[in-house]
N, C-alpha and C positions, 0 to 999 in steps of 0.2 A: 504491499500500499503510499510507504513512504518514498521508492521510488519512481509509483506509477504521477506521485503529487509532485517529486520533484523534472520528472519528465515537461509533466503539463505543466511549472513556472518556466521553464526554459526555455517552452517554444512558446508561451507568451511573454516571456521578454525576450527570446526575438526577430516572432511578428508583432508589438507591443513597435518597439520599434524602430523597428525600420517602415515605418509612418510618421514618424517625427521628423518636417522640414528641417534643411538645411537652411542653417541666418545666412548666408548666401546667396543661395538659388529660395529666397524669398522673397525678390523683388518687385512686387507689382505696384506698381503707379498706376499712383492715381490719375486722373487727367481733366481738366478744366471743363465737366460737363455740361451742359446751362441746356434750360429745360425748354427743351421747344411751344409741347401748349401750358402757356398762362395759365389758365383754369380752363374750369369746364361747371356746365350750373343749367339747368338746376338739379338736383342730388341730395335725391332722389323725384329725378323727370315724370313726365305723366306725360304727356301733350308732346314735344322739344324737347329737346337737350344745344345747348349752344359751346362748342371750342372758341377761344380764344388765343392766335397765336400770338409766337413773337415774333418780330420784328422780319431774323435774320431765315428764316422757313425757307428752302424752297422750291421754287413752285413744280418740282418733277415730286412734292413727295404726294402723300397717299394719308388719307386719314380712314383703314377698316372700320367696321365693327361687328362682331363676332360673339349671339349669345353663347349660351356658359355650357352649348354640352361641341360648341366648337362652329354651326353651321355662321356661314358668313352672312352678314346680311344687312352691312355696305359698305360701297366704298369711294369715297370722294375724293379730287386732285383736291387739293386746296392750297388754291389761288386768289383765296381772300385771305384779310388777317381775323376774321372772324367769319367760321360754318354753324349754321344753324340749321338742325335734321332733323325733320317731324318723326314722330311717332307712329306709322301707321299701325294697320291695325296684325299686324305681323307678329309688334313687337308683346310681347307680353310681357306678365308682373314677374320679374327678376332680376338678377345680374348678367350684366353684358359686358365683354372685353373690348377696350379700342385700344387701335396700334396705330402708329406712326411710322408708315415705312421710304426710306431712297428713291430711288429710281432705280436699284439693286435686290428692293422686296427685303430691303434687310432692318429692322426692329430700331427706331430708335428710344422711339418713349412709348408706354405703355399703362394702358389701368384698366379701372375697372370702373360703374359708374351701378345702380336699378334704378330701374323698372319697376315705379309701382302707379300700375294702371285698377 
């Protein structure tokens, strides 16, 4: 029994220490990321939701809205500093995810809002 405990402790020590990051390799740099979506309102939304964007938002960006199970509900090209999206009968009560994407379809910013009908 003592041998088994010793072996278990040695294995745990070996595998546990292999997941500790070296200080030289763990240099993660934070870049100065500025939010592109200044605000969205109202939250919870009932009939419309508005998004206000920073002046630096590229006109090639698109705003996509997904329901909580992943179905794309809306996709709009960002061509103004404020976009208002009507929440038609396809928007039911629940959580929705918004994603601001660049021209290469990479997510620039994302978040969630609630629809309360």
